[in-house]
C-alpha positions in Angstrom: -50.5 75.9 99.6 -47.9 78.5 99.5 -46.2 79.2 96.2 -42.8 78.1 97.4 -44.0 74.6 98.3 -45.7 74.3 94.9 -42.4 75.2 93.1 -40.5 72.5 95.1 -43.0 69.8 94.0 -42.8 70.9 90.4 -39.0 70.7 90.5 -39.1 67.3 92.1 -41.5 66.1 89.4 -39.3 67.4 86.6 -36.2 65.9 88.3 -37.9 62.5 88.4 -38.9 62.8 84.8 -35.4 63.7 83.8 -34.0 60.8 85.8 -36.4 58.4 84.1 -35.4 59.8 80.7 -31.7 59.3 81.5 -32.3 55.8 82.7 -34.1 55.0 79.4 -31.2 56.4 77.4 -28.7 54.6 79.5 -30.5 51.3 78.9 -30.6 52.1 75.1 -26.9 52.9 75.2 -26.2 49.6 76.9 -28.1 47.8 74.2 -26.3 49.7 71.6 -22.9 48.9 73.1 -23.8 45.3 73.3 -24.7 45.4 69.6 -21.4 47.1 68.8 -19.4 44.6 70.7 -21.2 41.8 68.9 -20.4 43.5 65.5 -16.8 43.9 66.5 -16.7 40.3 67.4 -18.1 39.4 64.0 -15.5 41.6 62.3 -12.7 39.9 64.2 -14.0 36.5 63.3 -14.3 37.6 59.6 -10.8 39.0 59.7 -9.6 35.7 61.1 -11.4 33.8 58.3 -9.8 36.1 55.7 -6.3 35.5 57.1 -6.9 31.8 57.0 -8.1 32.1 53.4 -5.0 34.2 52.4 -2.7 31.6 54.1 -4.4 28.7 52.2 -4.2 30.7 48.9 -0.4 31.3 49.4 0.1 27.6 50.0 -1.8 26.7 46.8 0.1 29.4 44.8 3.4 28.0 46.1 2.4 24.5 45.2 1.3 25.7 41.7 4.6 27.5 41.1 6.5 24.4 42.2 4.5 22.4 39.7 5.3 24.8 36.9 9.0 25.0 37.7 9.1 21.2 37.8 7.7 21.1 34.3 10.2 23.7 33.0 13.2 22.0 34.5 15.0 19.4 32.2 15.1 15.8 33.4 18.2 15.2 35.7 21.2 13.6 34.1 22.8 10.6 35.7 26.5 10.2 35.1 27.6 6.6 34.9 30.9 5.5 36.4 33.2 3.4 34.2 32.1 -0.2 34.5 28.8 0.6 36.1 25.8 -0.9 34.5 22.8 1.2 33.5 20.7 -1.1 35.7 22.4 0.4 38.8 21.4 3.9 38.0 19.7 5.9 40.7 16.0 5.7 40.2 14.2 9.1 40.2 10.9 9.1 42.1 8.4 11.6 41.0 5.8 13.2 43.2 2.5 13.7 41.4 1.9 17.1 42.9 5.3 18.8 43.3 7.6 17.0 40.8 5.7 15.4 37.9 7.4 13.5 35.1 9.2 15.6 32.5 7.1 16.7 29.5 7.3 15.0 26.2 9.2 17.8 24.5 12.2 19.5 26.2 11.8 23.2 26.9 14.0 25.8 25.2 17.1 26.7 27.1 17.6 30.4 27.5 21.3 30.0 26.6 20.4 28.5 23.2 20.0 30.8 20.1 16.3 31.6 19.4 15.3 30.8 15.9 13.1 33.2 13.9 9.4 32.5 13.5 9.0 29.9 10.7 6.1 29.7 8.3 4.4 26.3 8.0 4.4 25.1 4.4 1.2 25.0 2.5 0.0 22.0 0.5 -2.1 22.2 -2.7 -1.9 18.6 -3.8 1.4 18.8 -5.7 4.7 17.2 -4.6 3.4 15.5 -1.4 6.8 14.0 -0.5 8.6 17.4 -0.6 5.8 18.9 1.5 6.2 16.2 4.1 9.9 16.7 4.3 9.3 20.4 5.0 6.7 19.6 7.6 9.1 17.3 9.5 11.8 20.0 9.4 9.3 22.4 10.9 8.4 20.0 13.7 12.1 19.7 14.6 12.3 23.5 15.2 8.8 23.9 16.5 7.8 20.7 18.4 4.1 19.8 18.2 2.4 17.0 20.1 2.0 13.8 18.0 -1.8 13.9 18.5 -2.1 17.4 16.9 0.4 17.2 14.0 -2.3 16.1 11.4 -4.8 18.7 12.6 -2.2 21.5 12.6 -1.0 20.6 9.1 -4.5 20.3 7.7 -5.1 24.0 8.4 -2.5 24.8 5.7 -4.2 22.7 3.0 -5.5 24.5 -0.1 -7.7 23.6 -3.1 -7.9 19.9 -3.8 -6.0 18.9 -0.7 -8.5 20.6 1.5 -11.4 18.8 -0.1 -9.7 15.4 0.2 -8.8 15.9 3.9 -12.4 16.8 4.8 -13.7 13.5 3.4 -10.6 11.6 4.7 -10.7 12.6 8.3 -14.4 12.4 9.0 -14.8 8.6 9.3 -11.4 8.2 11.1 -11.7 11.0 13.7 -8.0 11.1 14.5 -5.0 9.5 12.8 -1.3 9.3 13.5 1.2 11.3 11.4 2.9 8.2 9.9 -0.4 6.7 8.7 -1.6 10.1 7.4 1.5 10.6 5.3 1.1 7.1 3.8 -2.5 7.7 2.9 -1.6 11.1 1.4 1.1 9.5 -0.7 -1.4 7.0 -2.0 -3.7 9.8 -3.0 -1.5 12.5 -4.4 1.7 10.7 -5.5 2.0 10.2 -9.2 4.1 7.0 -8.6 4.2 4.4 -5.9 7.2 3.2 -4.0 8.1 0.3 -6.3 8.0 2.5 -9.4 10.1 5.1 -7.6 12.7 2.5 -6.9 12.6 1.3 -10.5 13.0 4.8 -11.8 15.9 5.4 -9.4 17.7 2.3 -10.5 17.3 3.2 -14.2 18.7 6.7 -13.7 21.9 7.3 -15.7 23.9 10.4 -16.6 22.9 12.0 -19.9 24.2 15.5 -19.3 26.7 17.1 -16.9 27.6 15.8 -13.5 25.6 18.6 -11.8 22.4 17.8 -13.7 22.8 14.1 -13.0 23.4 14.7 -9.3 20.4 17.0 -9.0 18.1 14.2 -10.5 19.8 11.7 -8.3 19.2 13.7 -5.1 15.6 14.3 -5.9 14.8 10.7 -6.5 17.0 9.6 -3.6 14.8 11.7 -1.2 11.7 9.8 -2.6 13.4 6.4 -2.2 14.4 7.1 1.4 10.7 7.8 2.3 9.7 4.3 1.2 12.9 2.3 1.9 14.5 3.8 5.0 16.8 0.9 5.6 19.1 1.7 2.6 22.5 2.9 3.7 25.1 5.3 2.3 27.0 2.6 0.6 24.0 1.6 -1.6 23.4 5.2 -2.8 27.2 5.6 -3.4 27.4 2.5 -5.6 24.2 3.5 -7.4 25.5 7.0 -8.1 28.8 5.6 -9.6 26.9 3.0 -11.6 24.9 5.7 -13.4 27.9 7.7 -14.5 29.0 7.9 -18.1 31.4 5.0 -18.9 34.4 7.2 -19.4 33.9 8.9 -16.0 32.7 5.7 -14.2 35.9 3.8 -15.1 38.0 6.5 -13.6 36.0 6.9 -10.4 36.1 3.1 -9.8 39.9 3.3 -9.5 39.5 5.1 -6.2 38.4 3.8 -2.9 35.0 5.6 -2.7 32.9 4.9 0.4 30.8 8.1 0.6 28.5 9.9 -1.8 30.2 13.2 -1.2 33.6 11.7 -2.2 32.1 10.1 -5.3 30.6 13.4 -6.6 33.9 15.2 -5.9 36.0 12.7 -7.9 33.4 12.6 -10.7 33.4 16.4 -11.1 37.2 16.4 -11.2 37.3 13.7 -13.9 34.6 15.6 -15.9 36.7 18.7 -15.9 39.7 16.7 -17.1 37.8 15.1 -20.0 36.4 18.5 -21.0 39.9 20.0 -21.1 40.9 17.1 -23.3 38.2 18.0 -25.8 39.5 21.5 -25.9 43.1 20.5 -26.3 43.5 16.9 -27.7 47.3 17.3 -27.7 47.4 17.6 -23.9 47.8 13.9 -23.4 50.9 13.4 -21.3 53.5 10.7 -22.3 53.0 9.1 -18.9 49.5 7.9 -20.1 51.2 5.7 -22.6 53.5 4.1 -20.0 53.4 0.4 -19.0 50.8 1.2 -16.2 48.3 3.7 -17.6 46.4 4.0 -14.3 49.6 4.7 -12.2 49.3 8.5 -12.4 45.6 8.5 -11.6 46.0 8.4 -7.8 49.0 10.8 -7.7 48.0 13.7 -9.9 44.7 15.3 -10.8 46.1 17.1 -13.8 46.5 13.9 -16.0 44.2 14.1 -19.0 42.4 10.9 -20.1 40.9 9.8 -23.5 37.4 11.0 -24.1 35.9 8.4 -26.4 34.1 5.5 -24.7 34.7 2.7 -24.1 37.9 3.2 -22.2 40.1 0.3 -23.3 43.5 -0.4 -21.7 46.1 0.9 -24.2 48.9 -1.4 -25.4 52.2 -0.4 -23.9 54.7 1.0 -26.5 58.2 -0.5 -26.7 61.3 1.3 -28.0 63.1 -1.1 -30.3 66.8 -0.6 -31.1 67.7 0.4 -34.6 68.9 -2.5 -36.7 70.1 -1.7 -40.3 68.7 -3.8 -43.0 71.4 -4.8 -45.4 68.9 -6.0 -47.9 66.1 -3.5 -48.1 64.3 -5.6 -50.6 64.1 -8.7 -48.4 60.5 -9.8 -47.7 59.0 -7.8 -50.6 57.2 -9.3 -53.6 59.2 -9.7 -56.6 56.8 -7.8 -58.8 55.6 -4.3 -58.5 57.2 -1.0 -57.6 60.3 -1.1 -55.5 60.1 0.8 -52.1 62.4 3.6 -51.2 65.5 2.2 -49.3 65.4 3.2 -45.6 67.8 5.9 -44.4 70.3 5.5 -41.7 70.0 7.5 -38.4 73.1 9.6 -39.5 71.2 10.7 -42.6 68.0 11.4 -40.6 69.9 13.9 -38.3 71.1 15.7 -41.4 
């Protein structure tokens, strides 16, 4: 076979082999393209799922923010028209998800002044009533849920109070603040409510008005804890009843209906009596008039007697001069003769 024919056959064989190789590669490329299209489809489906997830997350976040804003907003105020009954008020319907009922404690308004951080009072077993008063003042500025008041306060117990609380709370588990304070009074108070009232009723002034009022206020705070139904009139009358007699009789001449007014008048009368001790001749003639209490309500500079009891003085009367023609009339016959009285003309000389 000539060489040229052999070369043509070899070229054809190589061409067929190359064509087969290309066909194989094309098939592989088709398979690869199908796989890539499937992957792209999966990515698109994944992107769609992510978008749906983001949309749901935005809705949940919006619902959560609405829930928080509803809690922070104060309850709406309903203005009543004149003559309109409270039963006709517009009822407010709350949605459990978007608009829940207002919380137990109102939130702090941004326009209100912010108070400095307060330190909770510690309790070591002494003066339990004073400690409870400080705690209640703290709860007014820093509201704490009723279920956690006792637990929060117990963290600030020291010494004997801490040991008592550990044994007290274990069998009870949880106790309300009112019951807790009563049990604490029974444990740490030196006196009970009845003896406190008895001591309060026996309190009298022995020193100055300031000392008496300090004792009165201290015992009054204890009495109010046990007998919260006592009003201002009771304490006002009790304060006046314990004053010294010379001050009490003067204070009772006024219409006293408040404790602040009673202490003000009592201090004023105390100063007047003290000035009388320093200058006994400062008694004004008006005190010896027919109505000794007439100047009490008009002037605060009137000085009163200092020795108790305060008795109503006998009014003095000015008698006209009547000359006695017989200076010895009415005298005993025996004994020394008195000096004859002098006439007014002689007295002026």
